[in-house]
C-alpha positions as a LaTeX table, in Angstrom:
\begin{tabular}{lrrr}
\hline
Residue & $x$ (\AA) & $y$ (\AA) & $z$ (\AA) \\
\hline
Met1 & 66.53 & 1.09 & 75.67 \\
Pro2 & 69.91 & 2.72 & 74.97 \\
Pro3 & 69.50 & 6.31 & 76.23 \\
Ser4 & 71.82 & 8.08 & 73.80 \\
Ser5 & 73.63 & 7.83 & 70.49 \\
Gly6 & 77.31 & 7.39 & 69.72 \\
Ala7 & 79.13 & 9.12 & 66.89 \\
Ser8 & 80.82 & 8.18 & 63.63 \\
Gly9 & 84.10 & 6.48 & 64.52 \\
Asn10 & 83.09 & 6.35 & 68.19 \\
Pro11 & 80.00 & 4.16 & 68.60 \\
Ile12 & 78.56 & 3.24 & 71.99 \\
Val13 & 79.17 & $-0.49$ & 72.51 \\
Phe14 & 77.05 & $-2.77$ & 74.71 \\
Asp15 & 79.07 & $-5.95$ & 75.18 \\
Ala16 & 79.82 & $-8.84$ & 77.52 \\
Tyr17 & 83.04 & $-8.88$ & 79.50 \\
Gly18 & 85.08 & $-11.58$ & 81.19 \\
Thr19 & 84.69 & $-15.27$ & 80.34 \\
Gly20 & 81.89 & $-17.82$ & 80.38 \\
Glu21 & 78.37 & $-17.84$ & 78.97 \\
Ala22 & 77.00 & $-14.75$ & 77.25 \\
Pro23 & 74.80 & $-12.59$ & 79.50 \\
Thr24 & 71.08 & $-13.35$ & 79.19 \\
Leu25 & 68.53 & $-10.55$ & 78.93 \\
Thr26 & 65.14 & $-12.07$ & 79.61 \\
Gly27 & 61.47 & $-11.60$ & 80.40 \\
Tyr28 & 61.60 & $-14.69$ & 82.63 \\
Val29 & 60.78 & $-14.28$ & 86.31 \\
Gly30 & 61.29 & $-17.20$ & 88.66 \\
Leu31 & 58.87 & $-17.49$ & 91.62 \\
Pro32 & 60.01 & $-19.97$ & 94.28 \\
Ser33 & 57.76 & $-21.40$ & 96.98 \\
Ala34 & 58.71 & $-18.65$ & 99.46 \\
Ser35 & 57.14 & $-16.01$ & 97.21 \\
Trp36 & 53.62 & $-17.47$ & 97.50 \\
Thr37 & 51.00 & $-16.80$ & 100.19 \\
Phe38 & 47.60 & $-18.42$ & 100.65 \\
Asp39 & 44.66 & $-16.25$ & 99.56 \\
Ser40 & 41.40 & $-18.18$ & 100.00 \\
Gly41 & 39.73 & $-21.39$ & 98.86 \\
Asn42 & 42.03 & $-22.97$ & 96.28 \\
Ile43 & 43.75 & $-19.73$ & 95.33 \\
Trp44 & 47.31 & $-18.60$ & 96.11 \\
Lys45 & 48.87 & $-15.23$ & 95.31 \\
Thr46 & 52.20 & $-13.46$ & 94.84 \\
Ser47 & 53.20 & $-9.86$ & 94.10 \\
Ile48 & 54.66 & $-8.93$ & 90.70 \\
Thr49 & 56.43 & $-5.61$ & 90.16 \\
Ser50 & 55.31 & $-5.26$ & 86.54 \\
Ser51 & 51.85 & $-4.01$ & 85.60 \\
Ser52 & 51.93 & $-6.06$ & 82.38 \\
Phe53 & 51.77 & $-9.82$ & 82.82 \\
Asn54 & 50.13 & $-12.12$ & 80.29 \\
Tyr55 & 51.80 & $-15.54$ & 80.47 \\
Val56 & 52.48 & $-18.15$ & 83.11 \\
Leu57 & 54.44 & $-21.36$ & 82.60 \\
Phe58 & 53.38 & $-24.11$ & 85.03 \\
Gly59 & 55.59 & $-27.09$ & 85.68 \\
Tyr60 & 54.15 & $-30.59$ & 85.93 \\
Ile61 & 55.18 & $-34.12$ & 86.81 \\
Gly62 & 53.39 & $-36.76$ & 84.75 \\
Ser63 & 52.02 & $-40.04$ & 86.11 \\
Asp64 & 55.02 & $-41.79$ & 84.59 \\
Gly65 & 57.44 & $-39.44$ & 86.33 \\
Thr66 & 58.18 & $-37.27$ & 83.30 \\
Val67 & 58.73 & $-33.58$ & 83.94 \\
Gly68 & 57.46 & $-30.86$ & 81.63 \\
Ser69 & 55.62 & $-27.56$ & 81.49 \\
Val70 & 52.19 & $-26.21$ & 80.50 \\
Trp71 & 51.19 & $-22.70$ & 79.46 \\
Gly72 & 48.50 & $-21.45$ & 81.80 \\
Thr73 & 45.06 & $-20.08$ & 80.94 \\
Lys74 & 44.54 & $-16.42$ & 81.81 \\
Phe75 & 41.22 & $-15.27$ & 83.27 \\
Thr76 & 40.13 & $-11.62$ & 83.30 \\
Ser77 & 36.82 & $-11.88$ & 85.18 \\
Gly78 & 38.34 & $-12.20$ & 88.65 \\
Lys79 & 40.17 & $-14.63$ & 90.91 \\
Ser80 & 36.95 & $-16.48$ & 91.80 \\
Ala81 & 36.94 & $-17.87$ & 88.24 \\
Leu82 & 40.00 & $-20.03$ & 89.03 \\
Val83 & 38.60 & $-23.53$ & 89.57 \\
Ala84 & 41.10 & $-25.88$ & 87.87 \\
Pro85 & 44.88 & $-26.42$ & 87.50 \\
Tyr86 & 46.92 & $-24.13$ & 85.21 \\
Gln87 & 44.52 & $-21.20$ & 85.59 \\
Phe88 & 45.62 & $-17.72$ & 86.67 \\
Tyr89 & 44.37 & $-14.17$ & 87.14 \\
Phe90 & 46.41 & $-10.95$ & 87.38 \\
Ser91 & 45.30 & $-7.63$ & 88.82 \\
Ser92 & 46.96 & $-4.62$ & 90.52 \\
Asn93 & 50.42 & $-6.23$ & 90.49 \\
Val94 & 49.16 & $-9.42$ & 92.15 \\
Leu95 & 49.18 & $-12.82$ & 90.44 \\
Tyr96 & 46.60 & $-15.40$ & 91.55 \\
Val97 & 46.82 & $-19.08$ & 90.61 \\
Tyr98 & 44.78 & $-22.19$ & 91.32 \\
Ser99 & 46.32 & $-24.62$ & 93.81 \\
Pro100 & 44.69 & $-26.74$ & 96.56 \\
Ala101 & 44.39 & $-24.85$ & 99.83 \\
Ala102 & 47.01 & $-26.87$ & 101.67 \\
Thr103 & 49.56 & $-27.00$ & 98.85 \\
Asn104 & 51.96 & $-24.25$ & 97.83 \\
Pro105 & 51.85 & $-23.83$ & 94.02 \\
Ala106 & 55.58 & $-24.52$ & 93.70 \\
Thr107 & 54.95 & $-27.93$ & 95.29 \\
Tyr108 & 51.64 & $-28.68$ & 93.59 \\
Tyr109 & 52.98 & $-28.08$ & 90.10 \\
Gly110 & 56.27 & $-29.84$ & 90.72 \\
Ser111 & 58.42 & $-26.97$ & 89.44 \\
Met112 & 56.32 & $-23.87$ & 89.95 \\
Ala113 & 59.33 & $-21.61$ & 89.76 \\
Ala114 & 58.77 & $-20.17$ & 86.30 \\
Met115 & 56.67 & $-17.14$ & 85.53 \\
Leu116 & 56.95 & $-15.16$ & 82.34 \\
Met117 & 56.52 & $-11.44$ & 82.02 \\
Thr118 & 55.75 & $-9.68$ & 78.79 \\
Asn119 & 57.95 & $-6.70$ & 77.95 \\
Gly120 & 57.12 & $-6.18$ & 74.28 \\
Gln121 & 60.79 & $-6.32$ & 73.38 \\
Ile122 & 63.93 & $-7.15$ & 75.33 \\
Val123 & 66.11 & $-4.53$ & 73.61 \\
Tyr124 & 64.56 & $-1.49$ & 71.91 \\
Ile125 & 66.77 & 0.94 & 69.99 \\
Asn126 & 64.52 & 3.94 & 69.39 \\
Ser127 & 65.80 & 6.88 & 67.31 \\
Lys128 & 69.43 & 6.27 & 68.24 \\
Ser129 & 72.49 & 5.94 & 66.00 \\
Trp130 & 76.05 & 4.63 & 66.07 \\
Leu131 & 75.45 & 1.76 & 68.49 \\
Thr132 & 76.89 & $-1.76$ & 68.66 \\
Ile133 & 75.09 & $-4.55$ & 70.55 \\
Gln134 & 77.00 & $-7.84$ & 70.80 \\
His135 & 77.44 & $-11.08$ & 72.75 \\
Phe136 & 74.03 & $-11.41$ & 74.41 \\
Lys137 & 71.24 & $-13.97$ & 74.68 \\
Leu138 & 67.66 & $-12.66$ & 74.47 \\
Thr139 & 64.95 & $-15.01$ & 75.80 \\
Tyr140 & 61.28 & $-15.18$ & 76.86 \\
Phe141 & 59.71 & $-12.35$ & 74.92 \\
Asp142 & 56.33 & $-12.21$ & 73.22 \\
Thr143 & 56.95 & $-9.71$ & 70.42 \\
Tyr144 & 60.55 & $-8.74$ & 69.61 \\
Gly145 & 63.89 & $-9.89$ & 70.94 \\
Leu146 & 65.64 & $-6.83$ & 69.52 \\
Arg147 & 63.78 & $-4.03$ & 67.77 \\
Ile148 & 65.25 & $-1.07$ & 65.89 \\
Gly149 & 62.72 & 1.75 & 65.42 \\
Gly150 & 62.23 & 5.49 & 65.10 \\
Thr151 & 64.95 & 7.29 & 63.14 \\
Ser152 & 67.69 & 4.84 & 64.18 \\
Asp153 & 70.63 & 4.24 & 61.84 \\
His154 & 74.26 & 3.05 & 61.89 \\
Ile155 & 73.51 & 0.08 & 64.16 \\
Thr156 & 75.58 & $-3.13$ & 64.39 \\
Ile157 & 74.18 & $-6.30$ & 65.98 \\
Ala158 & 76.76 & $-9.07$ & 66.36 \\
Asn159 & 76.74 & $-12.53$ & 67.98 \\
Val160 & 73.30 & $-12.16$ & 69.52 \\
Tyr161 & 71.12 & $-15.23$ & 70.10 \\
Ser162 & 67.38 & $-14.52$ & 70.23 \\
Asp163 & 64.77 & $-17.05$ & 71.35 \\
Gly164 & 61.15 & $-16.02$ & 71.88 \\
Val165 & 59.02 & $-18.86$ & 73.20 \\
Ile166 & 55.93 & $-17.22$ & 74.64 \\
Pro167 & 52.83 & $-18.35$ & 72.65 \\
Ala168 & 51.74 & $-14.92$ & 71.45 \\
Gly169 & 48.98 & $-14.40$ & 68.90 \\
Thr170 & 51.55 & $-13.49$ & 66.28 \\
Thr171 & 54.91 & $-15.12$ & 65.63 \\
Pro172 & 57.62 & $-13.58$ & 67.84 \\
His173 & 60.42 & $-11.87$ & 65.93 \\
Gly174 & 64.02 & $-12.43$ & 66.93 \\
Phe175 & 65.16 & $-9.24$ & 65.21 \\
Tyr176 & 62.88 & $-6.55$ & 63.78 \\
Val177 & 63.68 & $-3.29$ & 62.01 \\
Ser178 & 60.89 & $-0.72$ & 61.73 \\
Ala179 & 63.00 & 2.44 & 61.51 \\
Ser180 & 61.73 & 5.32 & 59.38 \\
Pro181 & 63.01 & 6.84 & 57.20 \\
Ala182 & 64.66 & 3.69 & 55.88 \\
Pro183 & 68.06 & 3.30 & 57.56 \\
Thr184 & 71.20 & 3.11 & 55.42 \\
Asp185 & 73.54 & 1.25 & 57.75 \\
Ile186 & 72.09 & $-1.64$ & 59.79 \\
Lys187 & 74.36 & $-4.68$ & 60.10 \\
Phe188 & 73.68 & $-8.13$ & 61.54 \\
Tyr189 & 76.60 & $-10.53$ & 62.04 \\
Asn190 & 76.44 & $-14.14$ & 63.22 \\
Val191 & 72.98 & $-13.89$ & 64.70 \\
Glu192 & 72.12 & $-17.50$ & 63.83 \\
Gly193 & 75.21 & $-19.69$ & 64.41 \\
Leu194 & 73.45 & $-22.62$ & 62.76 \\
Phe195 & 73.86 & $-26.15$ & 64.15 \\
Gly196 & 76.95 & $-25.53$ & 66.27 \\
Asn197 & 77.33 & $-26.91$ & 69.78 \\
Arg198 & 73.64 & $-26.50$ & 70.58 \\
Ser199 & 70.76 & $-28.39$ & 72.15 \\
Gly200 & 68.09 & $-30.12$ & 70.06 \\
Arg201 & 65.69 & $-27.24$ & 70.55 \\
Glu202 & 68.30 & $-24.68$ & 69.52 \\
Lys203 & 69.12 & $-26.72$ & 66.41 \\
Lys204 & 65.44 & $-26.79$ & 65.50 \\
Asp205 & 65.10 & $-23.03$ & 65.91 \\
Ser206 & 68.25 & $-22.46$ & 63.85 \\
Ala207 & 66.96 & $-24.79$ & 61.13 \\
Ile208 & 63.72 & $-22.81$ & 60.90 \\
Ser209 & 65.72 & $-19.58$ & 60.67 \\
Phe210 & 67.84 & $-21.13$ & 57.92 \\
Val211 & 64.78 & $-22.16$ & 55.91 \\
Thr212 & 63.37 & $-18.64$ & 56.23 \\
Thr213 & 66.65 & $-17.17$ & 54.98 \\
Ala214 & 66.81 & $-19.70$ & 52.17 \\
Leu215 & 63.33 & $-18.69$ & 51.00 \\
Gln216 & 64.44 & $-15.06$ & 50.95 \\
Leu217 & 67.47 & $-16.10$ & 48.93 \\
Ser218 & 65.35 & $-18.11$ & 46.48 \\
Glu219 & 63.28 & $-15.01$ & 45.74 \\
Ser220 & 66.49 & $-13.17$ & 44.92 \\
Val221 & 67.75 & $-15.99$ & 42.69 \\
Ala222 & 64.45 & $-16.41$ & 40.83 \\
Asn223 & 64.96 & $-13.35$ & 38.59 \\
Arg224 & 68.71 & $-13.52$ & 38.35 \\
Glu225 & 71.22 & $-15.44$ & 36.30 \\
Ile226 & 74.18 & $-17.02$ & 38.10 \\
Val227 & 77.32 & $-15.79$ & 36.36 \\
Asp228 & 79.88 & $-16.83$ & 38.98 \\
Glu229 & 79.06 & $-20.27$ & 40.34 \\
Glu230 & 81.87 & $-20.32$ & 42.91 \\
Lys231 & 80.81 & $-17.04$ & 44.46 \\
Phe232 & 77.22 & $-18.28$ & 44.56 \\
Lys233 & 78.32 & $-21.45$ & 46.41 \\
Glu234 & 80.38 & $-19.35$ & 48.80 \\
Gly235 & 77.39 & $-17.11$ & 49.43 \\
Leu236 & 75.13 & $-20.08$ & 50.10 \\
Ser237 & 77.62 & $-21.49$ & 52.61 \\
Lys238 & 77.53 & $-18.14$ & 54.39 \\
Val239 & 73.75 & $-18.41$ & 54.63 \\
Ile240 & 74.24 & $-21.72$ & 56.44 \\
Asp241 & 76.80 & $-20.11$ & 58.73 \\
Gly242 & 74.37 & $-17.29$ & 59.49 \\
Thr243 & 76.24 & $-14.40$ & 57.83 \\
Val244 & 73.69 & $-11.95$ & 56.47 \\
Glu245 & 76.12 & $-10.26$ & 54.06 \\
Cys246 & 75.82 & $-13.17$ & 51.62 \\
Leu247 & 72.36 & $-12.03$ & 50.48 \\
Asn248 & 74.03 & $-9.34$ & 48.41 \\
Ala249 & 73.75 & $-10.90$ & 44.97 \\
Ser250 & 75.69 & $-8.26$ & 43.05 \\
Ser251 & 78.93 & $-10.29$ & 43.11 \\
Trp252 & 77.55 & $-13.56$ & 41.69 \\
Ser253 & 74.55 & $-12.72$ & 39.52 \\
Arg254 & 72.95 & $-10.37$ & 37.10 \\
Thr255 & 69.29 & $-9.47$ & 36.55 \\
Asn256 & 67.65 & $-11.45$ & 33.75 \\
Lys257 & 66.71 & $-9.41$ & 30.70 \\
Gln258 & 63.54 & $-10.11$ & 28.70 \\
\hline
\end{tabular}
């Protein structure tokens, strides 16, 4: 949460420096074997600094040697309810998981190094103005990657990759603006980067984002007449490139008249 606002012509900038991969801001917490202690029966425990913890990602090794992961099942009735693999209970900053008495969870689950904490949002700009956030990766969140709320305005978000994968009850939002009154100057630049040098999963996520943007564009086109075909094509190509500015239809269309 940025603690203060910048000023017109002098925004506060949160940015990466140096070379290499963009910094990652994440709700992911790795728990290696050394972090676990035996509790009782088939239950192991570890301390967690956060008081809010809703998701656990268990690793597994299949019978055919394949490696993957499984989202755990949370119990709220007490640690004694844990009687099968992939079950967990959390209370008073202590996480309890099922694992045979003689087997550390990190060993039993093959890659029990991944725990996920829920933070609501990774970045929250609340009633602040004249800020620039750029060159970051936001991962493992259950609600918002980056949220702009309160009376925030004059915010620029550039070259930010947002990937929420926790299976929350509602669809996680990469970027969410809930500021009130309605802001006049919120800019997003290159927050998709569709289909570049990315993994298969990243390409899938980008494709879904592109379809969502295309649907928004189709709503805009539905009651407009294209009067400059070249500008429309250019705008569509910018949608594919992830540039939000292209949704401004004033340069290539006019509203249909009845």
